[in-house]
C-alpha positions in Angstrom: -74.4 -147.5 -36.9 -71.6 -149.0 -39.0 -72.6 -151.1 -42.1 -69.8 -153.4 -43.2 -70.5 -154.1 -46.9 -68.5 -156.8 -48.6 -69.4 -156.6 -52.3 -68.0 -159.7 -53.8 -67.9 -160.9 -57.4 -70.8 -163.3 -57.0 -72.5 -162.1 -53.8 -72.6 -159.4 -51.2 -72.6 -159.7 -47.4 -73.7 -157.1 -44.8 -73.2 -156.8 -41.1 -74.3 -153.8 -39.0 -72.6 -152.9 -35.7 -73.4 -150.4 -33.0 -69.9 -149.8 -31.7 -70.9 -147.3 -29.0 -73.8 -149.2 -27.5 -73.5 -151.6 -24.5 -72.1 -154.9 -25.7 -71.4 -153.5 -29.2 -74.3 -155.4 -30.8 -73.6 -156.7 -34.3 -76.3 -158.1 -36.6 -75.8 -160.1 -39.8 -78.5 -159.0 -42.2 -80.3 -161.7 -44.2 -80.9 -160.9 -47.8 -84.4 -160.8 -49.2 -85.4 -164.3 -50.5 -85.5 -163.4 -54.3 -82.0 -162.0 -54.1 -80.3 -164.8 -52.2 -77.5 -166.9 -53.6 -78.4 -170.5 -53.2 -79.7 -171.5 -49.7 -77.5 -169.2 -47.7 -79.6 -166.4 -46.1 -76.7 -164.0 -45.8 -75.5 -164.1 -49.4 -77.1 -161.4 -51.6 -76.4 -162.0 -55.3 -74.3 -159.2 -56.8 -76.7 -158.8 -59.8 -79.0 -156.0 -60.9 -81.9 -155.8 -63.4 -82.6 -152.7 -65.6 -86.1 -152.3 -66.8 -87.2 -150.7 -70.1 -88.5 -147.7 -68.3 -85.0 -146.9 -66.8 -85.8 -148.2 -63.3 -83.5 -150.7 -61.6 -84.6 -153.8 -59.7 -82.5 -155.9 -57.3 -84.5 -159.0 -58.0 -85.4 -161.0 -61.1 -88.0 -159.4 -63.3 -89.3 -160.1 -66.8 -88.3 -158.0 -69.8 -85.3 -156.6 -68.1 -81.6 -156.5 -68.8 -79.5 -158.5 -66.4 -76.4 -156.6 -65.2 -73.6 -158.7 -63.8 -69.9 -158.3 -63.0 -70.7 -155.2 -61.0 -67.5 -155.4 -58.9 -65.3 -155.9 -62.0 -66.9 -152.7 -63.3 -65.1 -150.8 -60.6 -61.8 -152.5 -61.0 -61.4 -152.1 -64.8 -60.0 -148.9 -66.2 -61.5 -146.5 -67.1 -64.7 -146.8 -65.0 -67.5 -145.7 -67.3 -70.5 -143.7 -66.1 -72.9 -146.5 -66.9 -70.9 -149.0 -64.9 -70.6 -146.7 -62.0 -74.4 -145.9 -62.1 -75.2 -149.6 -62.0 -73.0 -150.1 -58.8 -74.6 -147.0 -57.2 -78.1 -148.5 -57.9 -77.1 -151.9 -56.5 -75.5 -150.6 -53.3 -78.4 -148.2 -52.8 -80.8 -151.2 -52.8 -78.7 -153.1 -50.3 -78.3 -150.1 -47.9 -82.0 -149.2 -48.1 -83.0 -152.8 -47.5 -80.6 -153.0 -44.5 -82.2 -149.9 -42.9 -85.7 -151.2 -43.5 -84.9 -154.7 -42.1 -83.5 -153.2 -38.9 -86.5 -150.8 -38.5 -88.8 -153.8 -38.8 -86.9 -156.4 -36.9 -84.7 -154.5 -34.4 -86.9 -151.4 -33.8 -85.7 -151.0 -30.2 -82.3 -149.9 -31.5 -83.9 -146.8 -33.0 -86.3 -145.9 -30.2 -86.0 -142.2 -29.4 -82.9 -141.7 -31.5 -81.8 -140.9 -35.0 -78.9 -143.1 -36.2 -75.8 -141.7 -37.8 -74.6 -144.1 -40.6 -71.1 -145.0 -41.7 -70.7 -147.5 -44.6 -67.4 -149.3 -44.8 -66.8 -150.8 -48.3 -64.2 -153.4 -48.8 -61.9 -153.5 -51.8 -59.0 -155.9 -52.8 -55.7 -155.2 -51.1 -53.9 -155.4 -54.4 -56.0 -152.5 -55.7 -56.1 -150.4 -52.6 -52.8 -148.7 -53.6 -54.2 -147.7 -57.0 -55.8 -144.3 -57.0 -57.8 -145.0 -60.2 -59.6 -147.8 -58.4 -59.9 -146.5 -54.8 -61.5 -143.2 -56.0 -64.4 -144.9 -57.8 -65.1 -147.0 -54.7 -65.5 -143.9 -52.6 -67.4 -142.0 -55.3 -70.0 -144.7 -55.9 -70.3 -145.5 -52.2 -71.1 -141.8 -51.4 -73.6 -141.6 -54.2 -75.3 -144.9 -53.1 -75.6 -143.8 -49.5 -77.1 -140.5 -50.5 -79.6 -142.2 -52.8 -80.5 -144.8 -50.2 -81.2 -142.2 -47.6 -83.6 -140.4 -50.0 -87.2 -141.3 -50.9 -86.4 -141.4 -54.6 -86.9 -144.5 -56.7 -83.8 -146.1 -57.9 -83.6 -145.2 -61.6 -81.0 -144.4 -64.1 -81.8 -140.7 -63.9 -81.6 -140.7 -60.0 -78.3 -142.6 -59.9 -76.8 -140.3 -62.5 -77.9 -137.2 -60.6 -76.6 -138.4 -57.2 -73.4 -139.6 -58.9 -72.7 -136.3 -60.6 -73.5 -134.2 -57.5 -70.3 -132.1 -56.8 -70.1 -132.9 -53.1 -70.4 -136.6 -54.0 -67.8 -136.4 -56.7 -65.4 -134.7 -54.2 -65.5 -137.9 -52.1 -63.6 -139.8 -54.8 -60.2 -138.2 -54.5 -60.6 -137.3 -50.8 -60.8 -139.8 -47.9 -61.8 -137.0 -45.6 -64.6 -135.8 -47.9 -65.8 -139.3 -48.2 -65.8 -139.8 -44.5 -67.9 -136.7 -44.0 -70.5 -138.2 -46.3 -70.4 -141.5 -44.3 -68.2 -143.6 -46.6 -64.9 -145.3 -45.9 -63.0 -147.8 -48.1 -61.0 -150.5 -46.3 -58.7 -153.2 -47.8 -60.5 -156.5 -47.5 -57.4 -158.2 -46.1 -57.2 -155.9 -43.1 -61.0 -156.3 -42.6 -60.8 -160.1 -42.8 -57.9 -160.2 -40.3 -59.7 -158.0 -37.8 -61.3 -160.9 -36.0 -58.0 -162.6 -35.7 -56.1 -159.5 -34.5 -58.7 -159.0 -31.8 -58.6 -162.6 -30.6 -56.4 -164.2 -28.0 -54.5 -166.1 -30.8 -53.2 -162.9 -32.3 -49.4 -162.4 -32.7 -47.2 -160.0 -34.5 -45.5 -161.3 -37.6 -45.7 -162.0 -41.3 -48.8 -163.7 -42.6 -50.3 -164.9 -45.9 -54.0 -164.6 -46.6 -55.4 -166.5 -49.5 -59.1 -165.6 -50.3 -60.7 -168.0 -52.8 -63.8 -166.5 -54.3 -66.2 -167.5 -57.0 -64.2 -165.9 -59.8 -61.0 -164.6 -58.1 -58.0 -165.8 -56.2 -56.8 -163.0 -53.9 -53.4 -163.5 -52.2 -51.8 -160.9 -49.8 -48.7 -161.1 -47.6 -48.7 -158.6 -44.8 -47.0 -157.8 -41.6 -49.2 -157.5 -38.5 -47.8 -155.4 -35.7 -49.6 -155.0 -32.4 -48.9 -151.7 -30.9 -50.6 -152.2 -27.5 -53.2 -149.4 -26.8 -52.5 -147.7 -30.1 -54.0 -150.5 -32.1 -53.0 -152.8 -34.9 -50.7 -151.9 -37.8 -51.0 -153.7 -41.2 -48.1 -153.4 -43.6 -49.0 -154.8 -47.0 -45.9 -156.4 -48.6 -47.2 -158.0 -51.8 -50.6 -158.8 -53.2 -52.2 -160.3 -56.3 -55.7 -160.7 -57.6 -56.3 -163.1 -60.4 -59.4 -164.6 -62.1 -58.6 -168.1 -60.7 -61.5 -168.7 -58.3 -63.8 -171.8 -58.1 -66.1 -170.8 -61.0 -63.1 -169.7 -63.0 -61.8 -173.3 -62.9 -65.0 -174.6 -64.5 -64.8 -171.9 -67.2 -61.1 -172.9 -67.7 -62.2 -176.5 -68.4 -65.0 -175.4 -70.7 -62.3 -173.7 -72.8 -60.5 -177.0 -73.3 -57.7 -176.4 -70.8 -56.6 -178.9 -68.2 -56.4 -178.9 -64.4 -52.6 -179.0 -64.4 -52.6 -175.8 -66.5 -55.0 -174.2 -64.0 -52.8 -175.3 -61.0 -49.8 -173.9 -62.8 -51.4 -170.4 -63.0 -52.5 -170.6 -59.3 -49.0 -171.6 -58.3 -47.5 -168.8 -60.2 -49.8 -166.2 -58.5 -49.1 -167.5 -55.0 -45.4 -168.1 -55.6 -44.8 -164.6 -56.9 -46.5 -163.1 -53.8 -44.5 -165.2 -51.4 -41.2 -165.0 -53.2 -41.3 -161.3 -53.9 -41.9 -160.8 -50.2 -39.1 -163.2 -49.3 -36.6 -161.7 -51.7 -37.4 -157.9 -51.8 -40.0 -156.9 -49.3 -39.3 -158.6 -46.0 -36.3 -160.8 -46.4 -35.3 -160.5 -42.7 -38.6 -161.9 -41.4 -38.4 -164.6 -38.8 -40.8 -166.6 -40.9 -38.0 -167.6 -43.3 -35.6 -168.9 -40.7 -35.0 -172.5 -39.6 -37.6 -173.8 -37.2 -40.2 -171.3 -38.2 -43.0 -171.2 -40.8 -45.3 -168.9 -42.7 -48.8 -168.7 -41.1 -51.5 -169.0 -43.8 -55.2 -168.1 -43.6 -57.3 -169.8 -46.3 -60.5 -167.9 -46.5 -63.5 -167.0 -48.7 -66.4 -169.0 -50.1 -64.1 -171.3 -52.0 -61.8 -172.1 -49.0 -63.4 -175.6 -48.7 -62.8 -176.4 -52.4 -60.4 -179.3 -52.5 -58.5 -178.1 -55.5 -57.6 -174.7 -54.1 -56.8 -176.2 -50.7 -54.4 -178.6 -52.3 -52.8 -175.7 -54.2 -52.3 -173.7 -51.0 -51.0 -176.7 -49.1 -48.4 -177.3 -51.8 -46.8 -174.1 -50.7 -45.3 -176.0 -47.8 -43.0 -178.4 -49.8 -42.1 -175.6 -52.2 -41.0 -173.3 -49.3 -39.0 -176.1 -47.6 -37.2 -176.8 -50.9 -36.1 -173.2 -51.4 -35.8 -171.8 -47.9 -34.5 -173.2 -44.6 -37.9 -172.8 -42.9 -40.5 -175.4 -42.1 -43.0 -174.5 -44.8 -46.5 -173.2 -44.0 -48.9 -173.5 -41.1 -52.6 -173.3 -42.0 -54.7 -171.3 -39.5 -58.5 -170.8 -39.2 -60.2 -167.4 -38.8 -62.0 -167.4 -35.5 -65.8 -167.3 -35.5 -67.1 -164.4 -33.3 -69.3 -165.3 -30.4 -71.1 -162.0 -30.0 -73.1 -161.8 -33.3 -76.8 -161.7 -33.8 -77.7 -164.3 -36.5 -81.4 -164.1 -37.3 -81.1 -167.2 -39.5 -78.8 -170.2 -39.2 -75.4 -169.9 -40.9 -73.3 -172.5 -42.6 -69.8 -171.2 -43.2 -69.0 -168.0 -41.4 -65.7 -167.6 -43.3 -67.8 -166.1 -46.1 -68.9 -163.3 -43.6 -65.4 -162.6 -42.2 -64.8 -159.5 -44.4 -68.2 -158.0 -43.6 -67.6 -158.7 -39.9 -64.3 -156.8 -40.0 -65.8 -154.0 -42.0 -68.4 -153.5 -39.4 -65.8 -152.1 -37.0 -64.9 -148.4 -36.9 -62.0 -147.8 -39.3 -59.9 -146.6 -36.3 -60.5 -150.0 -34.6 -59.4 -152.0 -37.7 -56.0 -150.4 -37.5 -53.4 -148.4 -39.3 -52.7 -149.5 -42.9 -49.4 -149.0 -44.7 -49.8 -149.6 -48.5 -47.3 -151.4 -50.7 -46.1 -148.2 -52.3 -45.3 -146.8 -48.9 -42.8 -149.7 -48.2 -39.5 -149.6 -50.0 -37.9 -152.8 -51.2 -34.9 -154.0 -49.2 -31.9 -154.1 -51.6 -30.0 -157.4 -51.7 -26.6 -157.4 -49.8 -23.6 -156.1 -51.7 -21.4 -158.7 -53.2 -17.8 -158.2 -51.9 -15.0 -159.2 -54.2 -12.5 -161.2 -52.0 -10.3 -162.3 -54.9 -7.6 -159.8 -54.0 -7.4 -160.8 -50.4 -5.8 -164.2 -50.9 -2.3 -165.2 -52.0 -2.4 -167.4 -55.1 -0.1 -170.3 -55.7 1.8 -168.2 -58.3 2.7 -165.7 -55.6 4.3 -168.3 -53.2 
């Protein structure tokens, strides 16, 4: 059983897939009511409560310290033990609840068999290349899975003990050791594009994915190659993650700053990703040539926000001004048909990362990081001045 866990800044999404069963059943797991974000059943708030006795709670409780910004706790450097322990506790609650929900509501899947679990954690593509960030993801994921599979209460002492276990600590620097403990870390961009790459609309080429979250704007340009029976190949060209999401705009305004200033920062983030790809990373792509365009996926919970949509759409005129191509072409991520949705769902785009993460890592495809791809140097400038006869030489 593969659990795709998309731990976002504001909320977490979970989808479980049985890839080797008939029909590959995949189930979106509703969050417990006290933990939900708004009215959406599938959005689990990325928040934790620490009680005075040292025990954690995944739901609001009195006389407890509220712990937020859990995902940011993994991205900042250095990752402190207390931050890591909080993430371990949170993920352990989610994993334990997912198992319990399935046992109660899909008991036939377990009849006469013991499941083997693999948890795929998503992380930003821009950070996937950074060892200091990828290692904590694997480390806390392994500790959380071990704690979730135990009968121990989720306390500070328990999270610390599992986090400091030598076999768990070894999962941080080693992808192989992490996989043996049931943990894999996947770039969110590759996971999000899995649905598209497996659809009939897929095509090899250069793409831009813009993921608008509550707090962050995540942009990534990548090259998708389809290698037939050997699977997909994702080559990350350029990526940026900036605190420019939907809620960040409201904070921006509360600080006395204007919408044009916010747009300027968003433009700078997107333009740098696109232009660095155009100039250094993949200058020979067909996307830059006359008659072609750059396919763009606008995804995430803030994809419907009019401000961010306008910012993304403005890439079209900007590209037409500085390149001979036709600008951009907005595409929609396909909604999968074969998914078990216990509750009605509004916007499936928010589940796209979890859906992709629910596939076996080998089915998601091979991933080439930005550091593995060398810049393409600009063409040499040839001095032709000595090849012509001047008027003084006539």
